[in-house]
LUMDREN-532416 format. One record per residue: residue number from 1; residue in one letter; chain; x, y, z of N, C-alpha, C, O in turn. Coordinates in steps of 0.02 Angstrom, whole numbers, plus 50000, padded with zeros to 5 digits. Layout:
# LUMDREN-532416
REC num residuo cadena   n_x   n_y   n_z  ca_x  ca_y  ca_z   c_x   c_y   c_z   o_x   o_y   o_z
REC NUM       A      A     X     Y     Z     X     Y     Z     X     Y     Z     X     Y     Z
...
END
This chain:
# LUMDREN-532416
REC num residuo cadena   n_x   n_y   n_z  ca_x  ca_y  ca_z   c_x   c_y   c_z   o_x   o_y   o_z
REC   1       M      A 49470 50054 50499 49535 50034 50459 49609 50057 50488 49619 50111 50517
REC   2       A      A 49654 50010 50475 49713 50027 50493 49770 50020 50447 49778 49966 50420
REC   3       V      A 49810 50070 50435 49853 50065 50368 49923 50042 50409 49947 50063 50462
REC   4       L      A 49942 49998 50369 49999 49963 50407 50079 49998 50368 50137 49992 50389
REC   5       G      A 50061 50024 50325 50117 50056 50287 50098 50089 50228 50049 50066 50198
REC   6       A      A 50133 50149 50200 50129 50174 50134 50197 50188 50109 50243 50208 50145
REC   7       F      A 50202 50178 50056 50272 50162 50014 50278 50209 49935 50229 50209 49897
REC   8       I      A 50324 50237 49922 50329 50277 49844 50395 50248 49813 50448 50237 49841
REC   9       G      A 50377 50237 49749 50434 50217 49727 50437 50160 49682 50387 50155 49647
REC  10       N      A 50486 50109 49671 50487 50045 49646 50481 49991 49687 50527 49953 49701
REC  11       C      A 50416 49988 49708 50395 49953 49780 50364 49888 49772 50353 49852 49820
REC  12       L      A 50349 49870 49703 50325 49794 49680 50350 49787 49612 50360 49832 49573
REC  13       Q      A 50361 49710 49600 50379 49699 49541 50342 49736 49478 50373 49761 49431
REC  14       D      A 50287 49736 49484 50248 49765 49436 50236 49842 49435 50216 49873 49386
REC  15       V      A 50252 49870 49504 50244 49943 49507 50316 49981 49509 50349 49986 49560
REC  16       I      A 50334 50004 49452 50399 50035 49452 50396 50105 49478 50443 50126 49511
REC  17       S      A 50344 50143 49464 50344 50207 49496 50272 50214 49507 50228 50212 49464
REC  18       G      A 50263 50226 49585 50194 50238 49617 50197 50235 49679 50252 50233 49707
REC  19       V      A 50131 50234 49715 50120 50234 49771 50077 50167 49795 50025 50148 49767
REC  20       V      A 50108 50136 49850 50064 50071 49875 50064 50089 49940 50108 50123 49965
REC  21       W      A 49996 50058 49980 49982 50064 50044 49953 49988 50059 49906 49965 50026
REC  22       Y      A 49987 49953 50113 49943 49913 50150 49901 49925 50207 49918 49960 50255
REC  23       D      A 49842 49893 50202 49789 49910 50253 49755 49848 50271 49750 49796 50238
REC  24       S      A 49729 49862 50334 49686 49803 50350 49602 49835 50379 49585 49883 50415
REC  25       L      A 49570 49789 50348 49493 49811 50365 49456 49765 50396 49465 49707 50378
REC  26       L      A 49413 49777 50440 49363 49732 50470 49301 49720 50431 49263 49765 50416
REC  27       S      A 49293 49660 50416 49248 49633 50362 49176 49633 50413 49175 49634 50474
REC  28       D      A 49123 49632 50373 49056 49624 50405 49054 49560 50446 49013 49559 50492
REC  29       D      A 49100 49497 50435 49094 49444 50473 49140 49449 50533 49153 49400 50568
REC  30       G      A 49164 49512 50545 49202 49521 50599 49277 49492 50595 49310 49484 50646
REC  31       K      A 49298 49480 50542 49363 49455 50525 49413 49503 50497 49386 49542 50458
REC  32       W      A 49475 49510 50505 49504 49558 50476 49542 49536 50396 49562 49479 50384
REC  33       A      A 49544 49580 50359 49561 49563 50294 49614 49631 50274 49608 49692 50279
REC  34       T      A 49668 49583 50249 49722 49635 50233 49730 49653 50162 49732 49605 50122
REC  35       G      A 49735 49722 50134 49731 49730 50061 49788 49774 50047 49821 49800 50093
REC  36       L      A 49798 49782 49993 49837 49827 49953 49811 49882 49910 49778 49860 49863
REC  37       A      A 49816 49951 49913 49800 49980 49863 49865 50020 49828 49913 50043 49860
REC  38       V      A 49856 50022 49759 49913 50037 49716 49884 50094 49665 49837 50089 49625
REC  39       V      A 49932 50154 49682 49910 50214 49632 49965 50232 49591 50022 50240 49614
REC  40       R      A 49949 50241 49520 50010 50263 49494 49980 50301 49442 49919 50295 49434
REC  41       I      A 50020 50348 49397 50002 50396 49341 50016 50354 49277 50067 50322 49266
REC  42       V      A 49969 50360 49244 49977 50317 49167 49949 50376 49126 49893 50399 49138
REC  43       A      A 49990 50400 49076 49968 50452 49030 49962 50518 49075 50005 50542 49112
REC  44       D      A 49905 50537 49064 49881 50606 49116 49833 50583 49156 49797 50625 49182
REC  45       T      A 49819 50508 49171 49776 50488 49233 49798 50459 49290 49852 50428 49292
REC  46       V      A 49760 50468 49340 49783 50433 49402 49736 50361 49387 49677 50357 49371
REC  47       A      A 49782 50308 49398 49745 50239 49392 49771 50215 49469 49825 50223 49497
REC  48       A      A 49697 50177 49493 49709 50147 49560 49678 50090 49562 49624 50082 49532
REC  49       E      A 49710 50041 49599 49678 49965 49603 49683 49947 49677 49720 49973 49718
REC  50       L      A 49641 49901 49687 49644 49876 49762 49662 49799 49756 49630 49766 49714
REC  51       R      A 49708 49770 49791 49714 49705 49775 49709 49652 49851 49754 49651 49894
REC  52       R      A 49663 49622 49855 49649 49574 49898 49642 49513 49886 49605 49491 49842
REC  53       P      A 49680 49474 49926 49712 49477 49971 49783 49517 49955 49806 49516 49897
REC  54       A      A 49810 49544 49995 49872 49579 49976 49936 49526 49968 49941 49471 49996
REC  55       P      A 49978 49553 49928 50052 49520 49929 50083 49522 49988 50057 49563 50026
REC  56       S      A 50129 49494 50011 50163 49498 50064 50210 49565 50069 50253 49580 50026
REC  57       P      A 50195 49605 50131 50233 49664 50123 50315 49658 50122 50351 49707 50112
REC  58       S      A 50338 49597 50133 50409 49572 50136 50441 49591 50076 50500 49606 50074
REC  59       V      A 50396 49590 50012 50430 49609 49945 50451 49690 49939 50503 49711 49912
REC  60       T      A 50395 49730 49972 50411 49792 49981 50471 49822 50019 50511 49865 50000
REC  61       L      A 50466 49784 50082 50505 49796 50139 50592 49776 50113 50642 49804 50133
REC  62       Q      A 50589 49729 50070 50655 49712 50047 50680 49778 49987 50737 49803 49982
REC  63       R      A 50628 49794 49952 50639 49849 49901 50671 49919 49937 50720 49953 49921
REC  64       V      A 50627 49926 49990 50654 49978 50044 50733 49984 50054 50772 50030 50042
REC  65       L      A 50742 49926 50076 50820 49909 50101 50860 49913 50043 50918 49933 50045
REC  66       A      A 50831 49893 49989 50884 49911 49917 50889 49982 49895 50928 50004 49853
REC  67       G      A 50845 50016 49928 50854 50091 49909 50808 50113 49847 50812 50171 49827
REC  68       V      A 50768 50070 49820 50723 50088 49756 50644 50103 49784 50604 50117 49740
REC  69       C      A 50626 50102 49835 50572 50116 49866 50578 50152 49943 50619 50138 49986
REC  70       R      A 50529 50197 49947 50545 50234 50017 50474 50223 50050 50423 50207 50019
REC  71       E      A 50478 50234 50115 50429 50226 50167 50390 50299 50178 50430 50340 50201
REC  72       I      A 50331 50322 50168 50307 50383 50174 50289 50382 50248 50249 50340 50269
REC  73       P      A 50317 50428 50287 50303 50440 50355 50239 50443 50378 50204 50490 50357
REC  74       G      A 50208 50393 50430 50127 50415 50447 50115 50470 50482 50160 50505 50503
REC  75       I      A 50053 50483 50490 50030 50534 50536 49979 50488 50593 49935 50451 50572
REC  76       D      A 49992 50497 50659 49963 50461 50698 49887 50500 50715 49880 50543 50758
REC  77       Q      A 49840 50479 50676 49762 50501 50685 49716 50460 50662 49737 50417 50624
REC  78       S      A 49659 50459 50674 49602 50430 50663 49559 50445 50614 49552 50506 50612
REC  79       S      A 49525 50415 50571 49468 50440 50532 49394 50430 50551 49342 50449 50523
REC  80       E      A 49405 50394 50608 49337 50385 50650 49311 50445 50685 49351 50488 50705
REC  81       P      A 49246 50453 50695 49226 50515 50737 49237 50512 50807 49221 50560 50842
END
């Protein structure tokens, strides 16, 4: 898995306050599939969903430029052994 970017704030039209991250996974048939994970707090519960295919990252990047969404700095490491 490769994480393409993680963001917090008002990063999508329907995510006013939450964390979103774009990733790319190698499927069983050897093709890369891009997805988007969305996590937000609803009442006192963590709500998470996975969106495949992912919407274009350009929407989120425009919101970063507008100052309503911030990119979370990445850590250069692998989760593979």
